[in-house]
N, C-alpha and C positions, 0 to 999 in steps of 0.2 A: 751585632750592632744594629741600630735603627737606621733605616734608609727609606726614601720615597722612591717607589719603583713603578714601572708599568709592565703589566703581564702580557699584553698583546696589543696589536695595533687596532686603531679604528674608533675606540670609544673612550670618552673621558672617565667613565666609571671603572676603567681598568687601572687607573692610577691610585695607589694606596701605600700606606706605610707597612713595612715588614721588618722582621728581625732576620738579618742575613749574616753570613759569616764575615768576620773582619778580614779584609784582604791582606795578602802577604806580598810585600814588594819584591819585584824581580831584581836582579843584580844592578840594573840601570835605573831603578826607581827609588823614590822616597815615599814613606808612608806618612801622611799628614793627618793630624787630628783637625778636623774642619771646624773653624770658629764661625765662619760666615760664608754664604754662597750667594753669588749674584745671579739674578734671573735674566733671561733673554727671551725675546719672542719665539725663537726657534725651539725653546724648551716646551712650549705648548704645541708646536707643530709636529715634533718628532713622534709623540705617542699616537697621533692621528694617522700616521703613515705617510705624511706629506713628503718626507725625504727617504722613504724606505728603499727606493732604487739606488740611493747614493750612500746613505749611512748604514753601517752594519752593526747590529747589536745582537748579543745572545740574550734571549728573553728567558725569564724576566730581567729587566735592565734597570739600573739606578739612573735617576734623572739628574739633570743639572750639568752645567759646563764650567762655571767660574767658582773659584774658591780662594779663601785665605785662611791660614791656620799655622800650626806649629808642627815641625818635623818630629816624629816619635821614633822613627827607625829609618836607616839608610841601607840600601842594597850594597852588596860587596864591591861593586865597581863605581859607586858614587864617590866623587871627590870634592864637589863644591858645597855640599850641605851636610849637616850633622844634626843629631837630635837636639832639640831646643831652639833651632833656627825658625824665625818667623818668615813665612813665604807666601806668595800668591801665584796663581797660575790659571790658565785655561786648559781644560782637558777635553774640550770639544773635539769630536771626531776621533777619539781614541778608544771608543768602545766601552767607556766606563762613565761614572757620574759623580757629581759633586754634592748632591743633596743627601748626605750620609754623615754619620759621625766620624768616619775615617775614609780616606781615599788614597789610592796609589797614583803618584804623579811621576812621569818620566823626568829624570834630572834635567834634560834639555828643554822641558816645557816650563820649568819653574824659575822664579826670580825672588830675590830677597824683598820682603815687604818694606816699602819706604817707612822709615822710623817716624815720620810726621803724620802717618795715617794709622787709624785704628783698623781692626780687622774688617769691620763693616765697610768702611771707606775703601779699603784695598780690594775687597771682594767685588766692588762695583766696577772695577777697571778692566780686567783681562780681555774679555771678548770685544768690548767697544773700543778699547785702546788699540788692540792688535788689528782690528778691522780698519780703523781709521788710519793707522800707520801703514798697513799693507796697501790700502787704497790710495792714500794721498802721497806717500813717499815713494813706494815701490811702483805701483801701477801707473799712476798719473805723473809722478815726478814733479810735483807742485813746486814752483819757484817763486821767489819774492816778486811781488808786483802783479802776479797773475790773479785772475778772478775765478772763484769756484762757487758753484751753487750746491748747497746741501739742504734739501727740504727736510721738514719735520725737525726743526732745530731744537725743540724742547724735549725730544725723545732721548733714549739712552745713547744711541749712536750720535745723534745730532749734537748733544751737549758736549761730547768729547771731541768730535770731528771739527766743530767750529773752533775750539780752542787750539787744536793741533794745527789747523790751517792758518790761524793767526800767528802762531809761533813760527810757522814756516814763511811768514811774510806775505801771505795772500790777502786779497780782499774777499770777504765772504758775504754771500746772500743766502737767506733762508726763508722758510715759511713757518708760520705758527699761528695759534689762535690769539685773539685780543689779550687774553689774560696772561699770556706767556711772553709778550713783546719785551717787557723789561728784563726777564730772565735771559733771553737770547742776546739781547744787547749787552748785558753784563758779562757774557762770555766772549764778546768781541765781534758779534755779527755787525757788518757795516750797513747792509741793506736788508730790512725785514719786511716781508710781505705778509699781511694779515689775510690768510686764505679765505676768511669768511666774507671779506669785502673786496678782495682783489684777485686777479689771476696772474700768477707770476710770469707767464709767457707773454703777457701784454705789457709788462713793466721792465723786465731784464733784457739786456742786449750785450753782445760782445764778450761772452764768457769763454774762458779757456778750458773749463772742466766742470763736470757734473758728477757728484757722488749720489747716485739714486738710491733712496732708502725707503720709498713708500710704494704702496700697491697701485697707485694711480697709473694711468697709461704713460709709459716712459716717453712716448713720441712727443708729448707736450713740451719736453725739455729741448727738443732739437732746434727750435726757433731762436733760442737765446744764445746759441753757440757760434763761435767764429771758426773759420777754416783752421785745421790743424789741432782741433780740440779733442778731448777724450771724455767718454762717458763710461763710468764704472758703475755697474748695477749690483746691488746686494740682494735683490729680490727676483732676479731673473728677467728675461729667460736665460737659462744656462746655454752656453755655446759649445761648439765642438772642441775648442782649445781646452775648456774645463774638463770635458770628458776624457780627452787624451791625457791630460795632466794627472788624472786619477787612475789611469790605466784601464779604462773601461773598454768593453769589446766594441767591435766595429759597428754593431747595430746601434749602441748607445751614442757613439760618436756621430753617426748619421742622424739619429733622432734629435739630439741636441743641436746639431747643425741646422736641421729643418725648423726647430722651434725658434731659433735666433735669427733665421735668415731675413725675416722682414725688418727687424730693427737694425740689423747690420747694414742692410741695403739702404734704409732710410738715413742712417747715420752717415754713411759714405756720401750720399747725395748732399748732405749738409756739411761735408768736409770734416766729419768727425770719425773717430775710431771707437767702437763699442767693445766692451768685455764684461764678463760676469766674474765676480769675485766671491770665493768661498774661503772664509778665514781659516788659517791653520795655526796651531799653537807654536810659539817660538819664545823660549826663555830669554834669548839674547835681545830680541826686540823689546820684550817686556822689561828687561833690565834698563834699557835706554828710556823707556816710558817712565820707569820708576825714578830715574834721574830727573826728568821733567817735573814729576810730582814732588820730589824732594825739594826742588828749587822753586816750587809753587808757580811754575810757568803754566801748568794746567792743574785743574782741581776736580775732585769728584763732585757729581751732582746726584743727590739721593732723594727720591720721592718718599719712600715709605719702607719701614723695616718691620718684618713679621717674625715672630718666634717660630722655631722649627716645627712645632706641632700644628702651626697654621700655614704650612707650606702650600697646601692645596688652595687655600684662600688667596695666598700670595700670587699663585699662578693665574687664578681666576681674575684677580684685580689687574694684573699685567695685561691679560688678554683683552680687557676693555679698551686698551690703546690710549689711555688718558694720562699715563704716568709722566711726570716732569722729571726726567732723569731716570735713575735706576731703582728697581725694586729688589730688596735684599732679604734673605732669610738668615736669621742669626741663630746659630746652634747653641752658643753658650756665652 
């Protein structure tokens, strides 16, 4: 089968198409014929070795994390899915990839595709949906009436997280460029900061939570928070709790503790709690997200769709950081 792979870490020219063996599902897995794959910024970071100490791949490795497609084979212990079922899933951090004609997916990572979404729309959801769910519902525990700041509202995470936060009853502030103000308002953002003309830390006050999604200095967000607030960062620095949760050795726990010590100390001084979030696949959560999509309480936001043979161009386009919503690769 055809797949987009990377052969070694460090150079973008190591990413190429290859013919590789069609995978065989384990007893707890389904084999999915991939119809579309959603791209995420981390897909560009992994081949560069950015997450080499954290994510383990057997090289050469297939790229991509999010997929939507049709089950063609089910392992002997699979009970929820059968051949012909339309599904979607994130296979991030599972040592395999979605940018291929076929992919094996653990049964507990998959969910039925919402009937009102096509495969391209469904492929745009898993990682941004799960990240938003795990950050806003699990880690922050966002409640009706609370205020949350989600910068970069027009990006892949932002477009979904704003909608989920509004569904949870929160007031949402975000940042975006002038041309995207109408988009983020249409998703439910209550307060929109045009970062080209304003600094959010000079405008916002009394926020209960921050979902930090950008590479800017996270310390900028501390001044908008009230006592008892939470900061969840998707971009780091990773903390000791993250290292312990992944079963890393004592050296890595110490290292990540040192990396996060400054922001944790500053957050505490501001009366806030800091944590780093690394999304994990979860078919149960994805099924709940599918319910929100089916009821049109949230909707996909897609910037551009590329054919499979232009997957490298799709990754390059995403890396420019200007996409409004998600970038998708369509297999068929």
